[in-house]
N, C-alpha and C positions, 0 to 999 in steps of 0.2 A: 584533496581531489580537485583538479581544476581543468576544465575544457580549454585547450589552446586553440583548437580549430576543428570545424566540422565542415566536411565536403559532402554535398548531395547532389546525385545525378539521377534524373528520371524518377524523382520521389514525389509522389502525389502531383501537384501542380507546379512543382519546382523542377525545371528543366536541368539547369546545372549552376550551383553557386557554392561559395566558400565563405564561411562566417568566422571571424576571429573575435571572440568576445573578450571582454575585460574580466579580470579576476574577482570583481565585486558584482554589483548589480547591472543586469543587462535587461533593458525595456525593448520589447518587440511590439510595435503598435502599427496599426492600420485597420481599414474597414473590415467587416465580416466577410468570410469566404475568400479571403486573400492569400492565406497559407501561414498565418502566425502560429496556429497550433501544430502545423506540420514540422516546425522546427523543434518544438518541445517534445513532440511524438518520436521524432528521429533520434533525439538524445536518449530518450527513455529506452529505445530498442537496444541501446548498448548496455542495458543492465540485465539483459537475459534473453532478448530477442522477442519479447511479446508486447504488442501494441496495447495501450489503455482505451483504444477506440474501436479496434476490430480484430477479429481471429483470423481473417482471410489476408493471405499475403497479397493476392491480386489486387485488393483495394489500395495498397500503398504504391504500387507501380504506376507511373504516368500512363495515362489512357492510350497514347499511341506508341508505346514501347512495350518490350517484352521482359525487361529487368530494371531493377533499381539498384544503385550502389552508394552505400554511406560509408564515409571514412572518418574517423575520429583521431585526433591527436590530442593527447591529455597527460597531465602530470598525476602520477598515483604511485603509492607504495614507494616514495622517495626517488622516483625517476620518470623520465619522459617515456611515454608508451604510445603505440598505435594499435587501432583495430579497424578492420574492414569487414563490412556485411554486405554481401550480395544476395539480393532477393529475386528469385525467379527460376524457372525451370522445375526439375524434380524436387531439388532440396536446395535450402541455403548454403552459401558458403561463408564461412567465418575464418579470418585471419586475425590472429593477435600477435603482434610484434613480428609479422612476416610469417608465422608458422600457421598452418591450416589445423583448425580443430574439428572434432567431430560433430558438435552441435553448437547451437547459440548459448546453451546453459554455461559453457565455459566462459561467457562474459561477466558472469555473476561474480566471480573471484577477482575480477580486474576493474571493472567501473561501478561505482555507487552513486545512486541518485534517489531522491524522494520527489515524487510527483502529486501535484493537486490539480484536478480538473473538476468542472461543474458536477460531473457524475458523483464525485466523492461526497456530496451533499446528502447523499443516500444513506450514509452512515448515520444520520440522524433521522432522515425522513422515512426510511423504511424499517423493516423488521430486524430481528436479532441476528439473522443470517448474514447481513451486510457486516455488522460490527464484528461477528466472530471471525469473518474472512479477513478483516483489516487486520486483527490481532494476529492470527495464524500466518498470514502472509509476511508480516513483520518477522515474527519468530523463525519462519522457514528461511528468510534471506540471511538470518544471523548465522545459523548453524544448520548444516546438512542433517545432523541428528535429530532435530526438531521436526524437519520434513519426514524423516522415517517414522518417528513416533506418530505423528498425525495420520500418516498413510496406514500404519498398523491398526491405529484405533479405528478409523473409518472402515478398514476391511473387516475387522472383528464385529463392528456394529451391523454391517450388511448381512454377515453370517447369522448373527444372533437374530436379527429381524426375520430373516427367512426361516429359522427354526421355530420363532413365535407364531408364524402363520401355519407351519406344519402342524404344531401342537393343537391348535383347533380341530384339526382333522384326526390327529393321532395323539391322544391324551398322554400315552405312555412315554412319548419323547421329551415330556417336561423335565424328567429327571436328569436329562443330558444338558439342561440349561447351565447347570453349575459349572461345566467345563469351559463354556464360552464366558461366563460371568467372571471366572477367575482372570482370564486373559484381558477381558474388557475393563476390570477394574484396575488392572495393572497399568496398562496404558493410558487409560483414563485419568489415573492419579499423576502419572508423569506429565501429561499434557495440561491439566488443571494447575499443577505446581508451577510449571513455566509460564502459563498465562497469568496467575496471581502475581508472580514476581515482575512480569512485563507491565502489566496494568499498574502496579504500584509505582514503579519508577516513571512510567509514561505520564501518570497523573500529576506527579510532582513537576515535570519538565512542561507539561501542557498548561498547568496553572500559571506558571512564570511567564510563558509566552502571552497567554490571554490577558494577563495583568498588563502587559505592554501593549498589546493590541487595543484593548478597551480603555487605556489610559488610567488603569486603576479602578474603573467603576464596576467591574464584574468579577466574580470568582467562579472558576471553573474546576469541577470535580469530576473524576472518572471512577466508577466503582464496578467491581465484577459481581455479577448476580449469578449465584450458583444454584442449580436445581438439587444439588446434593447438600447444601448448607456448608459449603467450603469456604474457609475464612483464610486471610493471609498467614496466620500463625500455624495453620496445620502442616505437619510433616507429610512427606509422600505416603508414609506407612498409614498415617491417620486418614489421608484422604482416600486410600484404597478401602479402608474400613468404612467410611461414610458412603462411598459408592455402592459397596457390597450391601450395606444395609438397606440403601435407596432401592436397589434392584429386587431385593427381597420383599420390601414393603410393597413395591408397585408390580408385582409378578402377575397377580390375577388380572390386573388392568392391562399390563402388557400383552398377556396371552389374548385378552378379550379383543384389543385393537390391533393385534399383530405388529406391535412398534414398541420400541424402548423409550419410554416416556421421561426418563431423567437421565442426566450425563453431560459431559462436555458439549454434546452436539445440541443440547437444548439450553445451554447457558447464555447470558446476554452480557453486555457491557452497558451500564447506565451512565448517560451524559447529563450532567446538571449545571445549570448557570444560576448562580445566587440561590442555590438549594431546590430549583425547580427543574423538572424534566424538560431538556431543551426541545424535545420533539413537540411537545404539547404547548409550552408556554413561551419560546423564544422567537423573536422576530427572524426574518429571512437574513438580515445583516448579522444578528447575533448567532445564528446557525452557521452561517459562513465562517464568522470569526472563530467558532468553536472547532469547526473541522480544520481550519487553517492551524490552529493551535496544536491540534493532535498530529498534524502532518509535520509541523515544525519540530514538535516532541518526538516523533518518530525519527527525524534526522539527528536530533541530538543524542538520542539513545544509541542510534548506529555509531555515532562518532565514539561515544564511550566505551562500547562493546567491541568495535572493530578497529578502533584507532585510525580511523580515516574519516575527514570531514566530507559528507555526501554533497554532491550538487542539487540545489534546490530548484525544482521545476514548478511554476506556478502559472497555470492557465486559466485566462479569464478570471482572475482572482479579485480584481478591485471593484468590479460592479457590486452595487448593493453595500458597499463599505462607505462610511463618512469619511471626511478628509483626515481626521486624526488616525483612523485605522490604516488608511492608505499610506500615510506618511511613516508610519512605524514599518511597514513592509518595504517601503522604497528606501528608507534611510537608517533603520536601526538594526538590520540583520547583519551582524559583524562576522569577520573572519571566514565566510563561506561565499561561494559563488552562486549567484541567484539568476534565474531566467524568469522574467514577467511578461505575459502578454496582456494587451489592453486595447481597447478601440479609441478611447477618447484622448484627444491632444493634451487636455489639462492633466491627464495623469502623468505623463512624462515630463511636464514643466515642474512637477513636485521633486523630481530627482535632484539631489544635490551633488552626488558623485556616482559615476558610473558611465555606460555606454547605451546609445539609443540607436535602434534599428527600425527602418520603416519597410513595410511589406506591402507590395502591390502586385497582384496578378502573378504570384509565385516568385517575384523578384525581391531579393532582400538587400537593402542598401543602408 
């Protein structure tokens, strides 16, 4: 997957520009609030139409205009293709190779990228929910079936929790929990099995990247922490049984609190550096390196499972990294197209091969 050119019109502070990147590393530098991240965000929109910065379309349209148009020319699936996304009015318009599509989700099947932004540091800094969303998002992008399983599990969970609250008022309803438990254990086992498989392969790839980023000084490990004691060797049927047993053990407390206390929705992913929890013991630079390793590993797994090298989008990635870690990102990521934003002129001077863009007041040169 390679970006050949991107055209932006009325996009945030960018009035009208065309960027033709190289097939390797592209550095976008300039002062703060000049528009560097806007380019990264625009490329990410072609992965499915959702920004990693805002949920409101109005915020990506230039303040004095009523629409924004983004055009992408890229090489993917062994041929050159085009995509055009127009934002404004009642709904977005999406054209892929000149054919109008019903929604932005059609872009998922065509353009593939992985993005890192400073907000992704919450994978370490915040609670389990952030880490579950990271894993589930990656799974859903791989296969539509995974998104269906996750949706069904969440729907069953909401219904079970509603029933638990009713049982407090009407104890005779407790017998009907078995019906919901059967469905919840089924989809819960399917979801857990897929998470376990993904975390296992992600951990191996992330460890390799982190070794390179840290110059071999640190060892990164990713572990799946299950509230139902699930382990990587469990079959799907075995996971169903473990979840069923856990639901029975917790039933009294579940009814008392009106919530399901165990299951995939309560699981976590533990991130360790040299055997210690990264949230509690890692420095800012180490945490950033660990999240970067996870995102690069995500890209590697996508390539292996989808047969397409995703584009790597790294926003404000070089701050708080020492020269050795910066050099790895600028010069050691082979065979993939990379976009990196930064502020410092010294960062771009480390680049051995690639292309450099300067951004000032929404003008990219």
